C-alpha positions as MATLAB code, in Angstrom:
seq = 'MSDLTLIIGNKNYSSWSLRPWLFLAWHDIPFEERRISLFTDSMERDLAPYFSDTKVPILLDGDLEVWDSLAILEYLAERFPAYHGWPEAQPARAVARSVSAEMHSSFPALRGEMPMNCRRRFPGFRLSEEGERDLKRLFAVWRYCRERHGHGGPWLFGTFGVADCMYAPMVMRLVSYEIELDEVARPYVETLYRSPAIQAWVASGRVEEEVIEEDEADWPSQPI';
ca = [
      87.244   67.330   72.164;
      90.735   65.946   71.581;
      91.427   62.218   71.405;
      94.646   62.860   73.327;
      94.822   62.474   77.089;
      98.051   62.947   79.023;
      98.207   61.411   82.478;
     100.771   63.171   84.636;
     101.940   63.359   88.227;
     102.404   66.325   90.548;
     103.645   69.320   88.592;
     105.916   70.438   91.400;
     107.896   67.208   91.320;
     107.249   65.107   88.221;
     110.054   65.912   85.799;
     109.094   62.978   83.597;
     105.561   64.355   83.214;
     106.820   67.801   82.230;
     108.519   66.606   79.042;
     105.542   65.473   76.910;
     103.276   68.058   78.525;
     105.639   70.772   77.332;
     105.609   69.534   73.739;
     101.800   69.513   73.670;
     101.401   72.859   75.432;
     104.129   74.559   73.402;
     102.427   73.701   70.133;
      98.875   74.325   71.377;
      97.932   70.733   70.598;
      94.526   70.033   72.168;
      94.699   67.431   74.926;
      93.012   66.496   78.163;
      95.270   66.671   81.197;
      94.654   64.086   83.890;
      96.701   64.578   87.059;
      97.330   61.798   89.577;
      98.972   62.653   92.883;
     102.058   60.493   93.343;
     102.993   58.378   96.365;
      99.526   58.429   97.870;
      97.353   55.561   99.063;
      95.275   55.860   95.891;
      98.116   56.116   93.344;
      98.413   52.435   92.477;
      94.650   52.099   92.203;
      94.432   55.170   89.978;
      97.177   53.893   87.660;
      96.165   50.222   87.710;
      94.003   50.460   84.538;
      97.089   51.341   82.466;
     100.029   49.220   81.291;
     102.729   51.608   82.505;
     103.574   49.655   85.680;
     102.064   52.447   87.806;
     104.348   55.092   86.328;
     103.642   58.455   84.698;
     103.446   60.000   82.178;
     101.018   58.076   80.002;
      99.619   59.291   76.692;
      96.269   57.990   75.528;
      95.432   58.480   71.860;
      92.043   56.906   71.370;
      92.579   53.236   72.218;
      96.361   53.511   72.030;
      98.425   53.816   75.212;
     102.004   55.103   75.102;
     104.160   55.331   78.222;
     107.645   56.603   79.103;
     108.447   60.256   78.422;
     110.899   59.716   75.567;
     108.627   57.189   73.853;
     105.721   59.622   74.123;
     107.801   62.409   72.587;
     108.879   60.097   69.763;
     105.226   59.304   69.134;
     104.163   62.946   69.218;
     106.940   63.888   66.786;
     105.576   61.295   64.363;
     101.938   62.161   65.051;
     102.513   65.883   64.419;
     105.310   66.050   61.817;
     104.590   69.704   60.991;
     106.137   70.706   64.327;
     109.509   69.102   63.499;
     110.105   67.498   66.871;
     113.387   66.197   65.489;
     115.731   68.299   63.307;
     115.205   67.866   59.581;
     118.907   67.444   58.779;
     120.012   63.861   59.359;
     123.262   64.655   61.238;
     121.486   67.010   63.619;
     118.643   64.523   64.042;
     121.094   61.786   65.019;
     122.739   64.042   67.600;
     119.357   65.150   68.949;
     118.388   61.526   69.498;
     121.756   60.835   71.151;
     121.517   63.677   73.642;
     117.841   62.939   74.357;
     118.672   59.316   75.122;
     121.588   60.450   77.287;
     119.267   62.690   79.283;
     116.913   59.754   79.677;
     119.567   57.414   81.060;
     122.295   59.562   82.606;
     122.976   62.407   85.075;
     122.121   60.313   88.172;
     123.832   62.638   90.644;
     122.028   65.750   89.379;
     118.706   63.928   89.477;
     119.275   62.595   92.974;
     120.797   65.674   94.582;
     118.474   68.223   92.945;
     114.910   66.871   92.786;
     112.709   69.098   90.634;
     110.868   71.596   92.794;
     108.962   74.519   91.252;
     107.957   76.276   94.430;
     111.199   76.600   96.390;
     114.713   78.059   96.058;
     117.848   76.564   97.588;
     120.350   79.389   98.161;
     123.957   78.342   98.627;
     123.314   74.830   97.337;
     126.439   72.764   96.716;
     126.735   69.657   94.579;
     128.848   66.634   95.397;
     131.876   65.771   93.302;
     129.710   63.407   91.270;
     127.110   66.131   90.849;
     129.722   68.587   89.629;
     130.859   66.036   87.061;
     127.280   65.616   85.833;
     126.884   69.396   85.667;
     130.054   69.737   83.612;
     128.768   67.091   81.209;
     125.361   68.787   80.995;
     126.930   72.103   80.010;
     129.197   70.314   77.517;
     126.173   68.679   75.857;
     124.386   71.999   75.522;
     127.494   73.679   74.135;
     128.015   70.855   71.631;
     124.435   71.129   70.362;
     124.332   74.912   70.229;
     127.705   75.342   68.504;
     127.221   72.576   65.927;
     123.482   72.567   65.292;
     121.908   75.540   67.075;
     122.160   78.176   64.380;
     118.952   79.946   63.479;
     117.351   80.056   66.911;
     117.894   79.928   70.685;
     117.196   76.215   71.145;
     119.575   73.258   71.281;
     119.026   72.582   67.580;
     117.949   76.050   66.518;
     114.207   75.473   66.676;
     112.278   74.103   69.641;
     112.063   70.314   69.631;
     112.078   67.041   71.516;
     115.598   67.558   72.874;
     114.509   70.803   74.555;
     111.574   68.989   76.151;
     113.914   66.300   77.437;
     116.228   68.844   79.060;
     113.491   71.122   80.412;
     113.521   69.478   83.867;
     117.243   70.230   84.126;
     116.485   73.876   83.385;
     113.958   73.844   86.226;
     116.540   72.349   88.588;
     119.251   74.837   87.681;
     116.883   77.725   88.417;
     115.558   76.299   91.702;
     118.990   75.420   93.060;
     120.519   78.683   91.827;
     123.363   76.936   90.020;
     125.978   79.162   88.409;
     125.656   78.987   84.638;
     128.247   79.358   81.896;
     127.896   81.654   78.888;
     126.068   79.039   76.812;
     123.796   77.669   79.519;
     122.685   81.073   80.843;
     120.753   82.331   77.791;
     119.370   78.864   77.096;
     118.060   78.471   80.645;
     116.574   81.974   80.661;
     114.860   81.487   77.301;
     113.242   78.197   78.225;
     112.343   79.079   81.817;
     110.702   82.367   80.828;
     108.601   80.803   78.069;
     104.813   80.945   78.560;
     104.442   77.158   78.627;
     107.036   76.671   81.350;
     105.647   79.565   83.370;
     102.187   77.991   83.171;
     103.602   74.697   84.486;
     105.478   76.494   87.287;
     102.371   78.409   88.319;
     100.394   75.169   88.602;
     103.181   73.485   90.550;
     103.405   76.326   93.040;
      99.774   76.031   94.109;
      99.844   72.274   94.653;
      99.494   71.404   98.319;
     101.033   67.917   98.393;
     104.483   67.491   99.898;
     106.381   64.381   98.815;
     109.112   64.059  101.407;
     111.257   61.666   99.365;
     111.348   64.238   96.553;
     112.383   67.121   98.804;
     116.101   67.998   98.793;
     117.982   67.784  102.070;
     119.049   71.445  101.965;
     117.611   74.618  103.557;
     115.162   76.230  101.172;
     112.858   79.193  100.787;
     109.382   79.357   99.249;
     109.070   81.448   96.121;
];
């Protein structure tokens, strides 16, 4: 049995949980998955034993507790160096850390207007002006990474890594909200969304029964 336990929220909604889960699942790293339903009467009680301030995800490695999705991915990249979570070349590694941190702290309009939702589609969805600006920046980041450091594979830095895990929730949003993609974003989104790990996450999210109203977009939608 693995010493690793990943505590996550609802798969339909929890974009933060998806990121470290994807790294572990992608590389077939053994771990126990512990799911806690968010925004329920029992959530605070269920998360009270941990030091994450009642937030997910949380990685337990024996007696060690690591929280926050980017911190967990940093830890996993160090814990499993053979998987090259960060690019080996120093310039690419610096850029990968920059864009991962930007994903962690930026794109507020896209996050707010397009909550992650695996089980619905939002035909005709329109972003605000602020959302369109975030989308333009998102596509610019992907183009920058692919053109400068993406040779040798379909991922942002050629091979699958932490940066792809950080941007995976954006891929999910772009698919669900049927956002028009440019010539760089389209193949990247298709490659990541169609991967077995992402499809396994989506399948689990679709069968969840909980509805978190505050994480549902205010736009007509259709079940998948």
